[in-house]
Legacy VTK file of the C-alpha trace (Angstrom):
# vtk DataFile Version 3.0
C-alpha trace
ASCII
DATASET POLYDATA
POINTS 553 float
0.000 0.000 0.000
2.808 2.396 0.927
4.699 1.728 -2.314
1.529 2.179 -4.379
0.821 5.573 -2.811
4.408 6.750 -3.361
4.359 5.660 -7.025
1.044 7.429 -7.536
2.458 10.580 -6.051
5.591 10.412 -8.207
3.502 9.972 -11.367
1.340 12.933 -10.406
4.433 15.007 -9.662
6.136 14.233 -12.961
2.991 14.839 -14.997
2.727 18.302 -13.485
6.451 19.113 -13.513
5.838 22.089 -15.693
2.946 23.441 -13.615
2.716 26.578 -11.571
2.924 24.980 -8.070
5.238 22.635 -6.186
5.047 19.783 -3.715
6.560 19.005 -0.332
7.178 15.433 0.793
7.589 15.432 4.583
9.529 12.354 5.721
9.095 11.544 9.423
7.594 9.205 11.965
3.774 9.067 12.068
1.662 11.281 14.280
3.350 14.648 13.695
1.193 17.695 12.949
2.384 19.515 9.819
1.899 23.290 9.305
2.779 25.317 6.188
2.960 29.086 6.582
1.077 28.701 9.930
-1.753 26.773 8.217
-2.451 23.245 9.474
-2.128 20.666 6.675
-2.470 17.255 8.376
-0.652 14.515 10.255
2.118 12.224 9.077
1.157 8.603 8.412
2.793 5.185 8.309
1.652 4.558 4.727
3.486 7.619 3.338
6.309 7.543 5.890
5.309 11.121 6.497
2.957 13.527 4.713
2.586 15.080 1.216
1.627 18.741 0.751
0.337 19.536 -2.738
-0.181 22.823 -4.642
2.520 24.697 -2.779
3.095 28.284 -3.917
6.634 28.544 -5.371
9.123 30.607 -3.383
9.931 30.854 0.303
7.687 28.962 2.690
7.720 28.247 6.434
7.162 24.637 7.503
6.547 23.587 11.112
6.076 20.175 12.747
4.651 19.591 16.216
4.201 16.674 18.574
2.699 16.678 22.037
5.371 16.667 24.725
8.096 17.696 22.276
9.484 20.977 21.155
8.047 22.110 17.811
10.464 22.609 14.935
10.164 25.348 12.291
12.259 25.832 9.138
12.448 28.148 6.091
12.397 26.316 2.753
12.312 27.381 -0.906
10.046 25.480 -3.291
10.334 25.762 -7.078
7.474 25.400 -9.552
7.058 21.755 -10.572
9.526 20.603 -7.881
9.048 17.855 -5.288
10.822 19.239 -2.224
11.798 16.443 0.172
11.844 17.655 3.768
13.335 15.262 6.325
12.178 15.975 9.874
15.048 15.887 12.335
14.639 14.178 15.742
12.500 16.248 18.120
13.601 16.962 21.676
11.380 16.708 24.707
10.255 19.888 26.362
12.349 20.611 29.475
10.679 22.843 32.035
12.134 23.422 35.441
9.706 22.026 38.081
10.181 25.046 40.297
9.480 27.441 37.414
6.443 25.388 36.371
4.400 26.853 39.182
5.120 30.361 37.941
2.622 30.796 35.123
3.862 34.295 34.284
7.011 32.828 32.706
6.335 32.827 28.988
7.123 30.002 26.646
9.300 32.362 24.564
11.597 32.867 27.549
12.030 29.112 27.940
12.654 28.617 24.227
15.274 31.369 24.165
17.528 29.248 26.363
18.586 27.053 23.483
21.491 26.411 21.169
22.414 24.401 18.095
24.527 21.286 17.566
26.508 20.444 14.422
28.395 17.155 14.096
30.950 16.314 11.405
32.805 13.028 11.267
35.318 10.957 9.366
33.987 8.774 7.860
30.753 10.688 7.323
28.448 7.718 8.089
28.600 6.747 11.790
26.123 6.015 14.579
25.527 8.528 17.345
23.670 8.290 20.654
22.649 11.194 22.904
20.632 9.754 25.814
19.138 13.101 26.857
17.636 13.689 23.392
14.683 11.655 22.180
15.162 9.542 19.023
18.962 9.970 18.997
19.820 6.414 19.931
22.093 4.584 17.506
21.100 7.202 14.961
22.858 6.741 11.607
24.380 10.031 10.538
25.335 10.655 6.902
27.242 13.856 6.102
27.036 16.917 8.317
24.388 16.443 11.021
22.624 19.435 12.519
20.082 19.736 15.319
18.695 23.136 16.346
16.734 24.182 19.462
18.596 22.052 21.989
18.106 23.278 25.567
21.248 24.640 27.172
23.214 22.212 29.358
25.676 19.342 29.245
25.073 16.193 27.200
26.719 12.816 26.823
27.361 11.536 23.313
28.590 8.192 21.976
30.017 7.671 18.459
30.142 4.176 16.945
31.860 3.020 13.774
32.342 -0.710 13.278
34.174 -1.793 16.451
35.296 1.706 17.399
33.329 3.482 20.156
34.093 7.001 21.425
32.144 8.604 24.281
32.402 12.325 25.076
30.544 15.128 26.828
29.594 18.400 25.168
27.831 21.567 26.273
25.095 23.615 24.606
25.208 27.357 25.329
22.512 29.977 24.865
22.172 31.264 21.263
25.397 29.537 20.264
26.358 26.700 17.974
28.423 23.801 19.257
30.505 22.286 16.471
31.818 18.736 17.058
34.303 16.915 14.867
35.269 13.295 15.457
37.736 11.161 13.504
36.787 7.545 14.106
39.959 6.371 12.389
42.440 8.299 14.533
40.359 9.010 17.617
40.630 12.793 17.156
37.795 14.751 18.780
37.186 18.496 18.924
34.261 20.465 20.292
33.995 24.213 20.143
31.271 26.740 20.610
30.843 29.062 17.669
30.267 32.174 19.672
28.485 35.192 18.195
26.844 33.664 15.133
23.304 34.443 16.274
24.149 37.930 17.466
25.970 38.659 14.193
22.982 37.493 12.203
20.622 39.554 14.381
22.759 42.647 13.930
22.977 42.023 10.200
19.206 41.674 9.887
18.747 44.885 11.891
21.028 46.701 9.451
19.005 45.226 6.579
15.797 46.693 8.012
17.410 50.137 8.227
18.776 49.695 4.655
22.399 49.840 5.831
23.408 47.078 3.468
27.185 47.520 3.594
27.169 47.219 7.383
24.863 44.202 7.106
27.294 42.476 4.717
30.083 42.979 7.245
28.017 41.128 9.855
27.023 38.320 7.499
30.656 37.869 6.424
31.637 37.557 10.079
28.860 34.994 10.581
30.175 33.029 7.584
33.621 32.941 9.192
31.989 31.199 12.140
29.860 28.924 9.954
31.283 28.292 6.523
28.688 28.065 3.751
25.836 28.867 6.114
22.742 29.119 3.925
20.972 31.855 5.872
24.033 34.096 6.146
24.841 33.539 2.468
21.262 34.267 1.440
21.055 37.472 3.485
24.413 38.614 2.160
23.243 38.050 -1.403
20.099 40.044 -0.694
22.210 42.909 0.653
24.553 42.747 -2.355
21.532 42.847 -4.634
20.209 45.956 -2.916
23.576 47.694 -3.212
23.866 46.736 -6.879
20.393 48.097 -7.532
21.130 51.348 -5.672
24.249 51.830 -7.792
22.370 51.082 -11.007
19.501 53.387 -10.125
21.785 56.247 -9.043
23.522 56.212 -12.457
20.256 55.476 -14.279
21.922 54.447 -17.513
21.396 51.515 -19.825
24.852 50.220 -18.987
24.258 50.449 -15.222
21.028 48.433 -15.430
22.657 45.874 -17.724
25.531 45.564 -15.252
22.996 44.934 -12.495
21.308 42.184 -14.503
24.615 40.525 -15.360
26.197 40.706 -11.934
23.442 40.370 -9.367
22.640 36.866 -8.166
19.205 37.581 -6.664
17.959 40.057 -9.286
15.065 41.208 -7.112
14.581 44.165 -9.436
14.819 42.131 -12.633
11.576 43.423 -14.162
12.180 47.029 -13.138
15.697 46.928 -14.597
14.402 45.699 -17.948
11.650 48.329 -17.921
14.209 51.074 -17.350
16.468 49.691 -20.094
13.592 49.638 -22.565
12.554 53.183 -21.704
16.118 54.460 -22.008
16.660 52.690 -25.341
13.517 54.242 -26.824
14.071 57.713 -25.374
17.745 57.908 -26.352
17.137 56.420 -29.791
14.322 58.905 -30.432
16.585 61.811 -29.489
19.229 60.694 -31.985
16.505 60.161 -34.585
15.329 63.754 -34.160
18.924 64.901 -34.655
19.205 62.678 -37.772
22.128 60.864 -36.122
21.292 57.613 -37.867
24.219 55.564 -36.596
23.478 56.182 -32.914
19.734 55.911 -33.478
20.256 52.447 -34.945
22.517 51.499 -32.039
19.742 52.025 -29.503
16.548 51.266 -31.414
17.867 48.139 -33.148
18.995 46.930 -29.741
15.453 47.421 -28.470
13.965 45.482 -31.386
16.540 42.714 -30.972
16.276 42.328 -27.189
12.553 43.068 -26.820
10.841 41.868 -30.039
7.475 41.714 -28.259
7.949 44.898 -26.226
5.144 47.400 -25.854
6.988 50.076 -27.857
7.825 48.015 -30.954
5.305 49.883 -33.140
6.522 53.231 -31.848
10.175 52.327 -32.421
9.489 51.243 -36.005
7.657 54.505 -36.729
10.533 56.529 -35.264
13.003 54.697 -37.504
10.721 55.081 -40.533
10.500 58.861 -40.075
14.221 59.229 -39.372
15.311 57.271 -42.453
12.804 59.129 -44.617
13.946 62.570 -43.422
17.620 61.646 -43.736
17.011 60.340 -47.272
15.325 63.605 -48.252
18.183 65.579 -46.725
20.834 63.583 -48.603
18.886 63.817 -51.865
19.316 67.612 -51.840
23.111 67.347 -52.119
24.412 67.054 -55.666
27.090 64.460 -55.127
27.156 60.799 -55.969
27.956 59.893 -52.361
24.982 61.842 -50.997
22.622 60.277 -53.531
23.853 56.793 -52.632
23.273 57.628 -48.969
19.772 58.747 -49.884
19.130 55.401 -51.598
20.401 53.534 -48.529
18.180 55.496 -46.160
15.121 55.183 -48.390
15.647 51.416 -48.577
15.926 51.224 -44.792
12.747 53.285 -44.510
10.941 50.725 -46.680
11.497 48.088 -43.979
9.660 50.143 -41.355
7.317 52.492 -43.211
3.758 51.625 -44.107
2.644 55.133 -45.075
5.282 56.351 -47.561
4.043 55.411 -51.058
6.596 57.660 -52.805
9.628 55.699 -51.616
9.992 53.649 -54.816
10.121 56.775 -56.963
12.543 58.504 -54.617
14.876 55.506 -54.778
14.789 55.521 -58.598
15.551 59.263 -58.776
18.379 59.022 -56.257
19.949 56.099 -58.114
19.826 58.012 -61.389
21.383 61.094 -59.813
24.021 58.966 -58.082
25.062 57.638 -61.488
25.020 61.128 -62.970
26.967 62.798 -60.195
29.307 59.850 -59.989
30.730 60.266 -63.495
34.397 61.283 -63.373
35.907 64.564 -64.540
37.793 64.215 -67.838
40.760 65.884 -69.508
40.632 66.297 -73.288
43.037 67.091 -76.113
41.677 67.691 -79.602
42.382 69.063 -83.047
40.537 72.388 -83.510
39.542 73.271 -87.068
38.653 76.814 -88.264
38.072 77.775 -91.912
40.766 80.477 -91.843
42.973 78.755 -89.266
43.356 75.141 -90.189
46.234 74.540 -87.843
44.931 74.371 -84.274
44.519 72.410 -81.062
42.497 72.654 -77.898
42.964 71.102 -74.450
41.164 71.375 -71.136
38.692 69.604 -68.861
35.017 68.769 -68.692
33.949 68.305 -65.099
30.915 66.424 -63.893
29.831 68.850 -61.189
32.008 71.919 -61.476
33.079 74.287 -64.240
36.020 73.145 -66.366
38.562 75.272 -68.229
40.144 74.999 -71.659
42.538 76.743 -74.069
42.439 76.911 -77.870
45.288 78.031 -80.166
45.056 78.104 -83.974
46.637 79.748 -87.011
47.105 79.392 -90.767
50.298 78.625 -92.686
50.539 82.193 -93.987
51.483 83.480 -90.572
54.789 81.598 -90.888
55.568 82.930 -94.412
54.972 86.639 -93.842
58.564 87.709 -93.069
60.184 91.126 -93.319
63.230 89.923 -95.289
61.955 91.766 -98.365
61.068 94.890 -96.452
57.650 96.250 -95.744
55.069 97.703 -98.024
52.825 100.591 -97.105
49.272 101.143 -98.150
50.407 102.930 -101.371
52.559 99.995 -102.451
55.903 101.573 -101.593
58.449 99.117 -100.182
61.127 100.182 -97.736
64.045 98.166 -96.453
64.738 94.574 -97.341
67.389 92.754 -99.359
66.717 94.671 -102.592
67.058 98.100 -101.173
70.403 98.589 -103.105
68.492 98.103 -106.360
66.266 100.953 -105.434
63.309 98.823 -104.302
61.616 98.881 -107.683
58.625 96.798 -106.574
55.470 96.488 -108.566
52.185 95.216 -106.976
50.715 92.080 -108.600
47.167 92.761 -107.332
47.160 89.878 -104.835
47.169 89.953 -101.037
47.122 87.308 -98.303
46.513 87.427 -94.544
48.268 85.400 -91.810
46.190 84.780 -88.688
46.986 83.543 -85.180
44.275 83.193 -82.504
44.517 82.325 -78.813
41.449 81.836 -76.629
40.728 80.616 -73.096
37.359 79.711 -71.641
35.212 77.481 -69.526
33.233 74.254 -69.958
30.058 73.193 -68.167
28.278 69.870 -68.376
24.581 70.230 -69.213
23.535 66.607 -69.651
25.566 63.511 -70.134
27.462 63.347 -72.488
27.072 67.002 -73.527
28.889 70.060 -72.273
28.960 73.626 -73.494
32.099 75.688 -73.945
32.681 79.401 -74.304
35.975 81.262 -74.651
37.420 84.688 -75.415
40.822 85.851 -76.630
42.466 87.694 -79.476
43.015 87.258 -83.212
46.242 88.669 -84.653
46.244 89.324 -88.427
49.252 90.305 -90.585
48.894 91.097 -94.353
51.376 90.412 -97.201
51.339 91.814 -100.788
52.436 89.888 -103.839
55.148 92.117 -105.447
57.512 91.855 -108.462
61.064 93.186 -108.051
63.031 94.855 -110.912
66.723 95.508 -110.897
68.400 98.872 -111.339
68.444 98.402 -115.107
64.656 98.013 -115.087
64.656 94.318 -115.873
62.220 91.914 -114.121
63.949 89.777 -111.564
61.398 87.772 -109.434
58.120 87.860 -107.524
57.900 87.814 -103.679
55.441 88.305 -100.875
56.211 91.490 -98.992
54.841 92.018 -95.500
52.532 94.949 -95.052
53.481 97.446 -92.452
49.889 97.318 -91.212
48.760 94.499 -88.829
45.510 94.160 -86.829
44.483 92.542 -83.558
40.808 91.742 -82.956
38.665 90.501 -80.098
37.917 86.790 -80.573
35.000 84.801 -79.194
33.786 81.235 -79.611
31.092 78.980 -78.170
29.718 75.521 -78.857
29.032 71.988 -77.695
31.336 69.173 -76.584
30.352 65.521 -76.700
32.460 63.090 -74.726
31.714 59.398 -75.202
33.973 57.296 -73.001
37.179 58.889 -74.237
36.059 59.946 -77.729
35.936 63.736 -77.880
33.902 65.749 -80.422
33.191 69.459 -80.568
31.447 71.954 -82.815
30.608 75.616 -82.522
30.997 79.106 -83.981
33.817 81.625 -83.757
33.803 85.368 -84.477
36.173 88.319 -84.501
34.764 91.594 -83.209
31.334 89.993 -83.624
31.405 90.943 -87.306
31.257 87.493 -88.810
30.759 83.933 -87.617
32.628 80.855 -88.746
31.929 77.178 -88.026
34.548 75.394 -85.940
34.883 71.682 -85.304
37.204 69.457 -83.355
37.981 65.823 -82.702
40.217 64.250 -80.115
40.477 62.063 -77.044
39.710 62.390 -73.346
40.944 60.588 -70.270
39.590 60.283 -66.761
41.189 62.695 -64.348
LINES 1 554
553 0 1 2 3 4 5 6 7 8 9 10 11 12 13 14 15 16 17 18 19 20 21 22 23 24 25 26 27 28 29 30 31 32 33 34 35 36 37 38 39 40 41 42 43 44 45 46 47 48 49 50 51 52 53 54 55 56 57 58 59 60 61 62 63 64 65 66 67 68 69 70 71 72 73 74 75 76 77 78 79 80 81 82 83 84 85 86 87 88 89 90 91 92 93 94 95 96 97 98 99 100 101 102 103 104 105 106 107 108 109 110 111 112 113 114 115 116 117 118 119 120 121 122 123 124 125 126 127 128 129 130 131 132 133 134 135 136 137 138 139 140 141 142 143 144 145 146 147 148 149 150 151 152 153 154 155 156 157 158 159 160 161 162 163 164 165 166 167 168 169 170 171 172 173 174 175 176 177 178 179 180 181 182 183 184 185 186 187 188 189 190 191 192 193 194 195 196 197 198 199 200 201 202 203 204 205 206 207 208 209 210 211 212 213 214 215 216 217 218 219 220 221 222 223 224 225 226 227 228 229 230 231 232 233 234 235 236 237 238 239 240 241 242 243 244 245 246 247 248 249 250 251 252 253 254 255 256 257 258 259 260 261 262 263 264 265 266 267 268 269 270 271 272 273 274 275 276 277 278 279 280 281 282 283 284 285 286 287 288 289 290 291 292 293 294 295 296 297 298 299 300 301 302 303 304 305 306 307 308 309 310 311 312 313 314 315 316 317 318 319 320 321 322 323 324 325 326 327 328 329 330 331 332 333 334 335 336 337 338 339 340 341 342 343 344 345 346 347 348 349 350 351 352 353 354 355 356 357 358 359 360 361 362 363 364 365 366 367 368 369 370 371 372 373 374 375 376 377 378 379 380 381 382 383 384 385 386 387 388 389 390 391 392 393 394 395 396 397 398 399 400 401 402 403 404 405 406 407 408 409 410 411 412 413 414 415 416 417 418 419 420 421 422 423 424 425 426 427 428 429 430 431 432 433 434 435 436 437 438 439 440 441 442 443 444 445 446 447 448 449 450 451 452 453 454 455 456 457 458 459 460 461 462 463 464 465 466 467 468 469 470 471 472 473 474 475 476 477 478 479 480 481 482 483 484 485 486 487 488 489 490 491 492 493 494 495 496 497 498 499 500 501 502 503 504 505 506 507 508 509 510 511 512 513 514 515 516 517 518 519 520 521 522 523 524 525 526 527 528 529 530 531 532 533 534 535 536 537 538 539 540 541 542 543 544 545 546 547 548 549 550 551 552
């Protein structure tokens, strides 16, 4: 029957292991009254070797067992959801009341109970038998590991240790509010007993500091208690609570994302877990929104993407996405106003990011197309060109300069005709009446006779600017001067009047005019073409053309 009940309980426990409550299996002799959080639950039975408490609220609970004629025992336990917490009841001690004091009814039970201490026994090996005649149920009791019994009345006690054939008998003393720690080595016969003085008072002082929120002072007391009792659960737990409070105070005083994250990473208890996450979420949204308003996209993404990553179901997800939508959209519009390839590419990037978050921006597709086209346009490189420049009266010419994608370029054109190189003064100069002076035939008397033919040598030099209007076209305009020198065709006769030869004689009159030209340049991936008009003193206009090459600057 007992086995059947235990198996049934285990099956029930496992089937509800993921539930919201826990279970407590009290293991003890029958007939003990069991209380949980001061609420009576029932009595232990032979069939269950104790009692089972179901539907226990997870967390800290207070369990108490009572038996008539014995001192009640109370303990703090922590139950987890879906856990079966096994609680082994330690041997109870009989109530000891002084016969003389029994007649004095004004003595409270609390005063009697305060005259108690605790016993801790450690041994080598860990499993031995112990007997304490003055304590009920401690007769050939098999101890495994560290054995602890609280609430022992003060006084002297006899104790016997048994291991195989080895028997050691000693006497120990329990003092008020102190712990007596006994160690016995059954192999060597070593025995030590010492009273751990001050543990209770240190714990009381530490708890008092906790109530007044003096956590650093409380930790000092709990550390001292842990020196007396290594790995004491209560002292360790209270210390951790105090450390958690200090960590939270530090985090809250700084009130930064990093301080709350440090609290969550470092604190063991994490009492303020939910509040820390709430503060982190609020700070992420608030800080990210501030950077969004300043169009600081990089920092905005740092905070808001972190929110979306860490809190995908957070209450501000919709708000965060709208903030990012508006920020990307505004930044894209801002970049689109700058006439550089880089800015247009940034605009495309921000518009594309906006598409991921925006549900109310139907013009995004068109904006992306425009920005891509402008990025290509503004991204074309500046080019340097060199070309042959033809003019009807100046067939020898060249032009070189630059056509820039965004800025104004500059160029220079120089041209002339062959006549300019043949009009020398070696034969003298002729005036407007046909009279020649100077030259190599001056000794013959300069008998020159005009042959009714003239020619003009021309040299022009211009400088100007270029400006791209639409790929691949640019306009050019330049100004400069046009130098013109005239030569007459003349026949020379010797001093006897005989014809000798015919020469071109430079005229003593030369002219310089204002020169202007304008036209279009077409540059197709290194192939350079140009055409336009040129004029001197704006009196006539001549067609000019050019062909050449260009290279990327």
